[in-house]
C-alpha positions as CSV (number, residue, x, y, z in Angstrom):
1,X,55.1,-40.4,-4.2
2,X,53.9,-38.1,-0.7
3,X,54.8,-35.3,-3.0
4,X,53.0,-36.1,-5.9
5,X,49.9,-36.7,-3.5
6,X,50.3,-33.4,-1.5
7,X,50.2,-31.5,-4.7
8,X,46.9,-33.5,-6.0
9,X,45.6,-32.2,-3.0
10,X,46.3,-28.5,-3.3
11,X,44.9,-28.6,-6.6
12,X,41.6,-30.2,-5.5
13,X,41.2,-27.7,-2.9
14,X,42.2,-25.1,-5.6
15,X,38.9,-26.4,-7.6
16,X,36.5,-26.7,-4.8
17,X,37.4,-23.0,-3.4
18,X,37.3,-21.7,-7.0
19,X,33.8,-23.3,-7.3
20,X,32.4,-22.4,-4.0
21,X,33.5,-18.7,-5.0
22,X,31.7,-18.8,-8.1
23,X,28.7,-20.2,-6.2
24,X,28.3,-17.6,-4.0
25,X,29.2,-14.8,-6.3
26,X,26.4,-16.2,-8.4
27,X,23.6,-15.6,-5.7
28,X,25.4,-12.2,-5.1
29,X,24.4,-11.7,-8.8
30,X,20.9,-12.9,-8.9
31,X,20.0,-10.3,-5.4
32,X,21.4,-7.7,-7.4
33,X,20.1,-8.1,-10.4
34,X,16.5,-8.7,-8.4
35,X,17.1,-5.4,-7.2
36,X,17.8,-3.9,-10.4
37,X,14.4,-5.5,-11.7
38,X,12.5,-4.5,-8.6
39,X,13.5,-0.8,-8.8
40,X,12.0,-0.8,-12.9
41,X,8.7,-2.0,-11.7
42,X,9.5,-6.0,-13.1
43,X,8.4,-7.9,-10.3
44,X,7.6,-10.9,-11.6
45,X,11.6,-11.1,-13.0
46,X,12.7,-9.8,-9.9
47,X,11.0,-12.5,-7.6
48,X,12.4,-15.0,-9.7
49,X,16.3,-13.7,-9.8
50,X,15.4,-13.6,-5.7
51,X,14.1,-17.2,-5.6
52,X,17.4,-17.9,-7.6
53,X,19.6,-16.4,-5.1
54,X,17.9,-18.2,-2.2
55,X,18.2,-21.4,-3.9
56,X,21.9,-20.8,-4.4
57,X,23.2,-19.8,-0.9
58,X,20.6,-20.6,1.6
59,X,23.2,-20.1,4.7
60,X,23.1,-16.3,4.1
61,X,19.7,-15.7,2.2
62,X,18.5,-13.4,4.6
63,X,18.6,-10.2,2.5
64,X,16.9,-12.1,-0.6
65,X,14.2,-13.1,1.4
66,X,13.6,-9.4,2.9
67,X,13.5,-8.4,-0.7
68,X,11.6,-11.4,-2.2
69,X,8.9,-10.4,0.5
70,X,8.6,-7.0,-0.3
71,X,9.0,-7.5,-4.0
72,X,5.8,-9.8,-3.5
73,X,3.7,-7.1,-2.1
74,X,4.6,-4.7,-4.3
75,X,3.2,-7.0,-7.0
76,X,0.0,-7.4,-4.6
77,X,-0.4,-3.5,-4.4
78,X,-0.5,-3.3,-8.3
79,X,-2.5,-5.9,-8.6
80,X,-5.0,-4.6,-6.3
81,X,-4.7,-0.7,-7.7
82,X,-5.5,-2.6,-10.9
83,X,-8.5,-4.4,-10.5
84,X,-10.1,-2.8,-7.8
85,X,-9.3,0.7,-7.9
86,X,-8.5,1.2,-11.7
87,X,-9.6,5.0,-11.5
88,X,-6.9,5.8,-8.8
89,X,-4.1,4.8,-10.8
90,X,-3.1,8.1,-12.6
91,X,-4.2,9.8,-9.4
92,X,-2.4,11.0,-6.4
93,X,-5.1,11.9,-4.6
94,X,-7.6,9.3,-3.9
95,X,-8.3,10.0,-0.5
96,X,-11.8,10.6,-0.5
97,X,-12.9,8.1,-2.9
98,X,-10.9,5.0,-1.9
99,X,-8.7,6.3,1.1
100,X,-5.9,6.0,-1.4
101,X,-2.8,8.3,-1.9
102,X,0.0,8.0,-4.5
103,X,-1.4,4.5,-5.5
104,X,-1.1,3.0,-2.0
105,X,-3.5,3.0,1.0
106,X,-3.2,5.3,3.7
107,X,0.0,3.9,5.8
108,X,-1.7,1.8,8.9
109,X,1.3,3.6,11.0
110,X,-0.5,6.9,10.0
111,X,-3.4,5.4,11.4
112,X,-2.2,4.4,14.4
113,X,-0.4,7.6,15.3
114,X,-3.6,9.3,15.3
115,X,-5.1,6.6,16.9
116,X,-3.2,7.6,20.0
117,X,-3.3,5.3,23.4
118,X,-6.0,3.2,24.1
119,X,-6.6,4.8,27.3
120,X,-6.3,8.4,26.4
121,X,-9.5,10.4,26.4
122,X,-9.5,12.6,23.3
123,X,-6.8,12.3,20.0
124,X,-3.6,13.8,20.5
125,X,-2.1,14.3,17.0
126,X,-4.7,16.1,15.3
127,X,-3.0,16.2,11.5
128,X,-0.4,14.5,9.4
129,X,1.0,16.0,6.3
130,X,0.3,13.2,3.9
131,X,2.8,13.2,0.9
132,X,5.9,13.1,3.0
133,X,4.1,10.7,5.6
134,X,3.3,8.1,3.0
135,X,7.1,7.3,1.9
136,X,8.6,8.7,5.4
137,X,11.3,7.2,7.6
138,X,8.8,7.7,10.6
139,X,5.9,5.7,9.1
140,X,8.2,3.0,7.3
141,X,8.1,1.0,5.6
142,X,5.9,1.4,2.0
143,X,5.8,-2.6,2.0
144,X,5.4,-3.5,5.9
145,X,1.9,-4.1,5.5
146,X,-0.7,-6.6,3.7
147,X,-3.6,-4.8,1.6
148,X,-6.4,-6.7,0.7
149,X,-10.2,-6.2,-0.4
150,X,-13.1,-7.6,1.2
151,X,-16.6,-8.7,-0.6
152,X,-18.1,-5.1,0.0
153,X,-15.1,-3.7,-2.1
154,X,-13.4,-2.1,0.7
155,X,-9.9,-1.6,1.6
156,X,-8.4,-3.8,4.3
157,X,-5.0,-2.9,5.4
158,X,-3.1,-5.0,7.9
159,X,0.4,-4.5,9.9
160,X,1.9,-7.0,12.2
161,X,4.2,-5.1,14.5
162,X,6.0,-8.2,15.1
163,X,6.2,-10.0,12.1
164,X,6.8,-7.1,9.6
165,X,9.7,-4.9,9.0
166,X,8.2,-1.2,10.2
167,X,9.3,1.9,12.4
168,X,7.3,0.2,15.2
169,X,8.7,-3.1,15.2
170,X,8.0,-5.2,18.6
171,X,9.4,-8.3,19.8
172,X,7.5,-11.3,21.4
173,X,8.6,-10.5,24.8
174,X,6.6,-7.1,24.4
175,X,3.6,-8.5,22.8
176,X,3.1,-12.5,24.2
177,X,-0.6,-12.5,22.4
178,X,0.6,-10.5,19.4
179,X,0.5,-7.1,18.2
180,X,-0.5,-5.2,15.5
181,X,-3.5,-3.2,13.8
182,X,-5.9,-3.6,11.1
183,X,-8.4,-0.8,9.3
184,X,-11.0,-1.0,6.9
185,X,-12.1,2.1,4.8
186,X,-16.1,2.3,5.1
187,X,-16.1,5.5,2.6
188,X,-16.6,9.6,2.9
189,X,-19.6,11.2,4.2
190,X,-21.3,14.0,1.9
191,X,-19.0,16.5,3.8
192,X,-15.9,14.7,2.8
193,X,-15.2,12.8,6.4
194,X,-13.8,9.4,5.5
195,X,-14.8,7.1,7.9
196,X,-12.4,4.1,8.9
197,X,-12.8,0.8,11.4
198,X,-9.9,0.3,13.2
199,X,-9.1,-2.5,15.2
200,X,-5.6,-2.7,17.0
201,X,-3.9,-5.5,19.6
202,X,-1.1,-4.4,21.5
203,X,0.2,-7.4,23.5
204,X,-2.9,-9.0,25.5
205,X,-6.1,-10.7,24.9
206,X,-8.0,-7.6,23.5
207,X,-8.8,-6.2,20.4
208,X,-9.6,-3.1,20.7
209,X,-12.3,-1.9,18.2
210,X,-12.3,2.1,16.9
211,X,-14.3,4.2,14.4
212,X,-12.1,7.0,13.3
213,X,-13.2,9.8,11.4
214,X,-10.4,11.8,9.0
215,X,-10.5,14.7,6.6
216,X,-8.3,15.5,4.1
217,X,-7.9,19.3,3.9
218,X,-5.3,22.1,2.2
219,X,-3.3,23.8,4.7
220,X,0.2,25.9,4.6
221,X,3.5,25.8,6.1
222,X,6.1,28.0,5.9
223,X,9.2,26.9,4.1
224,X,10.7,29.6,2.4
225,X,7.8,31.1,2.0
226,X,4.0,29.6,2.1
227,X,3.5,26.3,0.7
228,X,0.7,24.4,0.5
229,X,-0.1,20.8,1.4
230,X,-2.7,18.3,2.1
231,X,-3.0,17.3,5.7
232,X,-5.3,14.1,6.9
233,X,-6.9,15.6,10.1
234,X,-8.1,14.0,12.6
235,X,-11.7,14.9,12.9
236,X,-12.6,12.2,16.2
237,X,-12.0,8.6,17.3
238,X,-14.9,6.6,18.5
239,X,-14.3,3.6,21.0
240,X,-16.4,0.6,20.0
241,X,-14.9,-2.4,22.9
242,X,-13.2,-5.0,22.9
243,X,-13.7,-7.6,19.9
244,X,-17.1,-6.2,19.3
245,X,-18.9,-7.0,16.0
246,X,-19.1,-4.1,13.9
247,X,-21.4,-2.9,11.1
248,X,-21.0,0.4,9.7
249,X,-22.9,2.0,6.8
250,X,-23.1,5.8,5.3
251,X,-25.8,8.0,3.8
252,X,-24.9,11.2,3.1
253,X,-23.9,12.6,6.4
254,X,-25.4,9.6,8.5
255,X,-23.6,7.3,10.1
256,X,-25.0,3.9,11.2
257,X,-22.9,2.2,13.5
258,X,-24.7,-1.0,14.4
259,X,-28.1,0.2,16.0
260,X,-26.4,3.6,16.6
261,X,-26.8,6.3,14.5
262,X,-24.4,9.3,14.3
263,X,-25.1,12.5,12.5
264,X,-22.3,14.8,11.3
265,X,-22.9,18.4,10.2
266,X,-22.7,19.3,6.8
267,X,-19.7,21.3,6.9
């Protein structure tokens, strides 16, 4: 009798282990399926696969949750591009018109690098090789920001240095009041300068506001001969203040900042 009970217990244990193995394998299958669908640009189907992977294995679903967040952002980016900036869907370079390159807004960490430190008197980084920068490890990652459009049709791009996975990740200890950057693309002047309002929170109570002047220009680098590149040039950064209400309008080469008028040269 004891032998029969022991044998019965072993059978039950084997069945349980088999079911657990199949259960875990199913979660992995859905995760892999989600990645394949995501890479194919089938974001709705990929989201469903990642959600099923999470439901089947909640205890070890961090990879699926991360992929789910990334895929939802990809889906959001594509929707915004089609709805609000459809003319840029087939254009690699749409910087002057809408501040988009490769169908995405200029990465906010590129803006941060050119913005520099709050107490620097002048910009340090003057130009960025734009094409490789948009998909680089230095300004990672291509899903680490939120992209929206305000009532004026302007792109609003936001990155959270704590909550978003990026090459600029910080901890709550470093940023007790939060850290992050947001920018709004205002438009381009007649001479091709891209005007952008930038807000940055660096851990304290301050939210510092800047007006950035950028310009896309052709340049060359030496790479087994001359190679033509597009560089985003920093033409100037104007500090506005802490949590200052900002209204910026462009007319030709004239920029109106609240009650201040800035005249840019014609070239």
